[in-house]
Structures are given as structure tokens and as C-alpha cells.
C-alpha positions in Angstrom: 15.9 108.9 -9.9 17.5 111.0 -12.6 20.9 110.0 -13.8 23.3 111.5 -16.4 23.8 108.9 -19.1 25.7 111.0 -21.7 27.3 114.4 -22.1 29.2 116.6 -24.5 31.0 119.9 -24.6 31.7 122.0 -27.7 34.1 124.9 -26.7 37.4 126.4 -27.8 39.1 123.7 -25.8 37.6 120.9 -27.9 34.5 119.4 -29.3 34.3 116.4 -26.9 34.0 116.3 -23.2 37.2 114.3 -23.0 39.2 116.9 -24.8 37.7 119.7 -22.7 38.4 117.9 -19.4 41.9 116.9 -20.4 42.7 120.6 -21.2 41.3 121.9 -18.0 43.1 119.2 -15.9 46.4 120.4 -17.6 45.6 124.0 -16.7 45.1 125.1 -20.3 42.8 128.1 -20.9 40.9 129.2 -23.9 40.9 132.8 -22.9 42.5 135.3 -25.3 42.8 139.1 -25.4 40.9 140.8 -28.3 41.6 144.3 -29.6 39.4 145.9 -32.3 37.3 142.9 -32.8 33.9 143.9 -34.3 35.1 147.5 -34.2 34.6 147.5 -30.4 37.0 150.2 -29.2 37.8 148.7 -25.8 39.9 145.5 -25.6 38.5 142.5 -23.8 39.5 138.9 -23.0 37.2 136.1 -24.1 37.0 132.4 -25.0 35.9 132.1 -28.6 35.6 129.1 -30.9 37.0 129.0 -34.4 33.9 129.1 -36.6 35.5 127.3 -39.5 36.4 124.4 -37.2 32.8 124.2 -35.9 31.3 124.3 -39.4 33.7 121.6 -40.6 32.8 119.4 -37.6 29.1 120.0 -38.4 29.6 119.0 -42.0 31.4 115.8 -40.9 28.5 115.0 -38.6 26.0 115.5 -41.4 24.6 118.7 -40.0 23.8 120.7 -43.1 21.0 123.0 -44.2 19.7 126.4 -43.3 20.8 126.6 -39.7 22.4 129.5 -37.9 25.8 129.2 -36.3 24.3 129.1 -32.9 21.9 126.3 -34.0 24.8 124.3 -35.5 26.7 124.5 -32.2 23.7 123.1 -30.4 23.1 120.4 -33.0 26.7 119.4 -32.9 26.8 119.0 -29.2 23.5 117.1 -29.0 24.5 114.8 -31.9 27.8 113.9 -30.1 25.9 113.2 -26.8 23.3 111.0 -28.5 26.1 108.9 -30.0 27.0 107.8 -26.5 23.6 106.5 -25.4 20.6 105.0 -27.3 17.7 107.5 -27.1 14.5 107.3 -29.1 14.3 110.9 -29.9 11.0 110.4 -31.7 9.3 109.2 -28.5 6.6 111.2 -26.7 8.5 110.2 -23.5 11.6 112.2 -24.6 11.9 115.9 -24.1 14.4 118.5 -25.3 15.3 121.5 -23.1 17.3 124.5 -24.5 19.1 126.7 -22.0 20.3 130.0 -23.5 20.4 133.7 -22.6 20.6 135.1 -26.1 20.0 132.4 -28.7 20.1 133.7 -32.2 20.9 137.3 -31.1 23.3 137.6 -34.1 20.3 137.9 -36.4 19.8 141.4 -35.1 22.9 142.5 -36.8 22.5 140.6 -40.0 25.5 138.4 -39.4 23.6 135.2 -39.9 20.7 133.7 -41.9 17.5 132.4 -40.4 15.0 135.2 -40.4 12.1 134.5 -37.9 14.3 132.6 -35.4 15.0 135.3 -33.0 12.3 133.9 -30.7 13.9 131.3 -28.4 10.9 129.1 -28.6 11.1 128.9 -32.4 14.8 128.1 -32.2 14.2 125.3 -29.7 11.5 123.8 -31.9 13.9 123.8 -34.9 16.4 122.0 -32.8 14.0 119.4 -31.5 12.5 118.8 -34.9 16.0 118.1 -36.4 16.0 115.0 -34.2 12.4 114.2 -35.2 11.1 115.1 -31.8 7.6 116.7 -32.0 7.0 117.4 -28.3 6.9 121.0 -27.4 10.5 121.8 -26.3 11.2 123.8 -23.1 13.3 126.9 -23.1 15.0 128.1 -20.0 16.4 131.6 -20.1 17.1 132.9 -16.6 20.4 134.8 -16.9 23.5 133.1 -15.5 21.6 130.3 -13.7 19.9 129.1 -16.9 22.0 125.9 -17.2 21.2 124.9 -13.6 17.6 125.8 -14.0 17.3 123.6 -17.1 18.8 120.6 -15.2 16.5 121.1 -12.3 13.5 121.2 -14.7 14.7 117.9 -16.2 15.1 116.4 -12.7 11.5 117.5 -11.8 10.0 116.3 -15.0 11.6 112.8 -14.7 10.7 112.6 -11.0 7.1 113.3 -11.6 6.9 110.7 -14.4 6.2 113.2 -17.2 9.2 112.0 -19.3 11.7 109.1 -19.3 14.5 110.9 -21.0 15.4 114.6 -21.1 18.0 116.0 -23.4 19.3 119.3 -21.9 21.5 121.5 -24.0 22.9 124.9 -23.0 24.5 127.3 -25.5 25.5 130.9 -26.2 27.7 132.5 -28.8 29.4 135.9 -28.4 28.5 138.8 -30.6 29.0 142.6 -30.6 25.7 143.0 -28.9 26.6 140.8 -26.0 30.2 142.1 -25.5 29.2 145.8 -25.7 26.3 145.1 -23.3 28.6 143.7 -20.6 31.1 146.5 -21.2 28.4 149.0 -20.6 28.1 147.5 -17.1 31.9 147.9 -16.6 32.0 144.2 -15.9 34.5 142.9 -18.5 38.3 142.4 -17.9 40.8 142.7 -20.7 43.0 140.1 -19.0 42.2 136.5 -18.1 39.9 136.5 -15.1 41.0 135.8 -11.5 38.1 134.3 -9.5 38.1 135.1 -5.8 41.5 136.8 -6.1 42.3 140.1 -4.5 43.3 141.6 -7.8 40.3 140.4 -9.8 39.2 142.9 -12.5 36.0 141.4 -13.9 34.6 138.6 -16.0 35.6 137.1 -19.4 32.8 135.8 -21.7 32.9 132.6 -23.7 31.4 130.5 -26.5 30.1 127.0 -25.7 27.4 124.5 -26.3 27.0 121.6 -23.8 24.6 118.7 -23.5 23.6 116.3 -20.7 21.2 113.5 -21.3 19.2 112.6 -18.2 17.3 109.3 -17.8 14.9 108.2 -15.2 15.8 104.8 -13.6 14.3 102.8 -10.7 16.3 102.2 -7.6 16.5 98.5 -8.5 18.1 99.1 -11.9 21.8 99.0 -12.6 23.5 102.4 -12.2 26.9 101.7 -13.6 28.4 104.3 -11.4 26.6 107.2 -13.1 25.9 110.6 -11.6 22.6 111.3 -9.9 20.9 114.6 -9.4 20.1 114.3 -5.7 18.3 117.7 -5.3 18.1 121.1 -6.9 16.9 124.5 -5.7 16.1 127.9 -7.2 15.8 130.8 -4.8 15.3 134.3 -6.2 15.8 137.2 -3.8 15.1 139.9 -6.4 17.7 142.1 -4.8 18.7 144.1 -7.9 18.7 143.9 -11.7 22.4 143.6 -11.9 23.9 143.4 -8.4 23.9 140.4 -6.0 22.5 140.6 -2.5 25.2 141.7 -0.1 23.8 139.3 2.5 23.7 136.5 -0.1 20.1 135.7 0.9 19.0 133.9 -2.2 22.3 132.0 -2.7 22.4 130.7 0.9 18.8 129.6 0.8 19.5 127.6 -2.4 22.5 126.0 -0.7 20.7 125.2 2.5 17.9 123.6 0.5 20.1 121.1 -1.3 22.1 120.4 1.9 18.9 118.8 3.4 19.4 115.9 1.0 23.2 115.2 1.6 25.7 114.7 4.3 28.1 117.7 4.4 31.0 115.3 5.3 30.5 113.7 1.9 31.0 116.8 -0.2 34.1 116.7 -2.3 33.9 120.4 -3.4 31.6 123.3 -4.2 31.9 124.4 -7.9 31.1 128.1 -7.5 29.9 130.6 -10.1 33.2 132.4 -9.5 32.9 135.1 -12.2 35.8 137.2 -10.9 33.6 140.3 -10.4 34.1 142.3 -7.2 30.6 141.8 -5.9 29.6 138.3 -7.1 32.7 136.6 -5.7 32.2 138.5 -2.4 28.5 137.4 -2.2 29.4 133.8 -2.8 31.9 133.8 0.0 29.2 135.2 2.3 26.8 132.5 1.2 29.3 129.7 1.7 30.2 131.0 5.1 26.5 131.3 6.2 25.8 127.8 4.9 28.6 126.5 7.2 30.7 125.2 4.2 33.9 127.3 4.6 36.1 124.3 5.1 34.8 122.5 1.9 37.1 123.0 -1.1 35.8 125.6 -3.6 36.7 126.1 -7.3 35.7 128.1 -10.3 36.1 127.1 -13.9 35.8 130.6 -15.4 39.5 130.9 -15.9 39.4 128.1 -18.5 36.2 128.7 -20.4 35.2 132.3 -19.4 31.5 132.8 -18.6 29.6 130.8 -21.2 26.2 132.3 -20.1 23.4 129.8 -20.9 25.9 127.0 -21.2 27.8 127.7 -18.0 25.8 125.6 -15.6 26.0 122.6 -17.9 29.6 122.9 -19.0 30.7 123.3 -15.4 28.5 120.5 -14.1 29.9 118.1 -16.7 33.6 119.0 -16.0 32.9 118.7 -12.3 31.4 115.2 -12.8 34.4 114.0 -14.7 36.9 115.5 -12.2 35.1 114.0 -9.2 35.0 110.6 -11.0 38.8 110.8 -11.2 39.1 111.9 -7.6 40.3 115.4 -8.6 39.3 118.9 -7.3 40.3 121.1 -10.2 42.3 124.2 -9.4 40.9 127.7 -9.9 43.0 129.2 -12.7 44.0 132.8 -12.1 43.7 132.6 -8.3 46.6 133.6 -6.1 45.5 135.4 -3.0 42.1 135.4 -1.4 40.3 138.6 -2.0 36.9 138.1 -0.3 35.8 139.0 3.2 34.9 135.4 4.3 37.3 132.5 4.2 36.7 130.0 1.5 38.9 127.0 0.7 40.2 128.0 -2.8 43.4 126.8 -4.5 45.0 127.3 -7.9 46.3 123.7 -7.8 44.5 120.5 -8.5 43.9 118.5 -5.3 42.9 114.9 -4.6 39.6 113.8 -3.1 38.0 110.4 -2.3 34.5 111.8 -2.0 31.8 111.5 -4.7 29.3 114.3 -4.0 29.6 117.9 -5.1 27.5 121.0 -5.3 27.2 123.3 -8.3 26.1 126.8 -7.4 25.3 129.9 -9.5 23.8 133.3 -9.2 22.8 135.9 -11.8 21.1 139.1 -12.8 17.8 139.9 -11.1 18.8 138.2 -7.9 18.3 134.6 -9.2 20.2 131.8 -7.5 20.4 128.1 -8.0 22.2 125.0 -6.6 22.3 121.3 -7.5 23.7 118.4 -5.4 25.2 115.6 -7.5 26.2 112.2 -6.2 28.0 109.4 -8.0 26.1 106.1 -7.6 27.9 103.0 -6.7 28.2 100.2 -9.3 25.8 97.5 -8.4 27.0 93.9 -8.8 
């Protein structure tokens, strides 16, 4: 089985998972309104790291050399995660997976050094080689669901015996290219986002790098109460390049697939994509209703981090693990009144739970959809 043995989040809310989780639990958001940034004429709200703080943290961690800012974010997150669990990164049984939608896209505008590293595969190789790993790294770049796809790939590779340990890191950093691209779709809000709310105006974007280290263990081995990937599913309905299926066909198929492996009565919550766009939130409500999960608590973390793109599936999985471990269903920041056609069990307040299984779901451009069921294993004595 595949279990998560270490994790880290680098975001505007902090450079450790503990700091990020504590902030979210207190209801603190990293979202801010920006006007005139990068000479972009239209204001937008986003969650952005202070670059000087990241560079200082990298220097303190010994991360020096000719690396782009994006690469330094990734290296910092992986370094912190590796400090929590002994991993032989030089082993041929260890693999690195990079989840990102844009990678070193800043190089297009000359804002960073590192000519020749626009290709995601080259970037991933630079990162793996920093840790003296010479296996061919895997890149996952599948729009919004990249972070879940990367974890599902890790799960499959461990299950089939290809690797013993997989280091999964997801990251993206905002740039004028990314912000103007989303603005051209009329998708961005200039106020903090309001997932599933009747007055939602659109998404906010965010900077982040997040890492989960997965290890394969036998059923007879001690689990120490770690989180297990029970099942994962990717279902692509190819509905439209930028709009979700109105019937939620791909999303509901992904949900139904992972439900085969768990008891619905054991589900603490569904951590939804919850982007606060008109159509995505509506589609997710349809999928949850069609899957028979309307009574299960639902939350979105976009009101704290924004949409962190290639990091989102990993950031939100990590925060959900830590919340469920404490018996907490985190509130959906920005939510007040339900604004989707199907009833879903959303609340802006933190709620208690005594269950230790949750589902993380995401959907993205091109009709891609993914879901993972996580379960906390009992401590064996």
C-alpha cells in the first residue's frame, strides 16, 4: 500500500505544513487585491509569496546556485519534506514527480535566469539531480488536476512495484502571462473568492510549492497512523477546452470509481475543487448529487490559498489530511449562501468529525477530472 510519510507546503501562509494548517484553521487568508501589478490594467486578487522571504529561506537551507525562482520554491519544499523522513534519494528505487502547469514560464519574459529550462522535462531533471537522483523524473501537467494526477501516478508506480518511494512535488508561480491569460477568459475576481456562494465572482490565483513523500509498505508493517491512498481515478470527458460538462459526466465517474473502495458512511468530507467560478461550482454540485453524496460535508480551500494550479491538488490534500487527523472539517472561507442548483453540505465554519476517510476531487480545462480517496490507518500495537 502507498502511505504518505512526509509533507511540506511553501505558500504565503508559511513555509511549513504546520504554519499553513494553523493559519487555515484560524481562518487566515493569503488573498490580497493587486492594482497595477506588472502593468496589468485590471485589478485582481491573488495569493503571492514574498520573494525575498523565499530566497532567504533557500539560502538558510543551503539552496544556492543558478536556479530560477520557481525551481527554488520546489527545492525548498522538497528539502523540508526530506528532513522529516529518511529517504535514499540516490536509489534507483526512488522517483521524483513534478506537477506543474507552467513551470519556468517566467523565462519567456526575461524575468529570471536559466535559459534552456522552459521545457518541463528539463526542469524536472534539474530538480531530481539536485538531490542526486539520476532516474528519469516524471512530469505531470494536466491543467487543474495535475496535483491529483501526480499522486495517482505515484500510487500506481508503488502498487506495481516499480518504486519503493516517490517524492511528489507540485508548484506554480504567478506571472503576467498567467494572470493576463486567466483575465482573458473573464475568470478572475478582484475580490477574495467565494466558493459555492450565490455571489461568487470568479477565481483567485496563488503561488505555492507542496510536497508529499509516498512510501510503499506491506500490510504487516507498522503504519503509525499514516494516511493511505485507497484509490484514485482520472476520467476525462473532453467536454470543452475551458468549460466543464453541465452533466458533470467525467467528475461523477471519477467519484463513483473511488467510492467502490470505501464505505460512504466513513467519509468525513469531500474536499472539492471549489474555484468560485459560476460553472465549475455548479458542475461539482451536480456531480456530488449524482454520486449520492449530498449529505456529506463539502469544503473548498481556495479562499485561503487561491487556485495554486499545479500545486493545488497537493496543497489541498495535505491540509485535508492534517485537518481530518485533528477531527476537523475546515470551513469554506467566503461562503455565505448556497448558490448552486443541487444541495451540497457546505459551511463557512469549522466543524468536528470522528471519521478518518476523505475524498479529494478536482476538475480542469479540457474536461479532465480526478478524485482520490484517502484513509488514515490505525496505529498497530
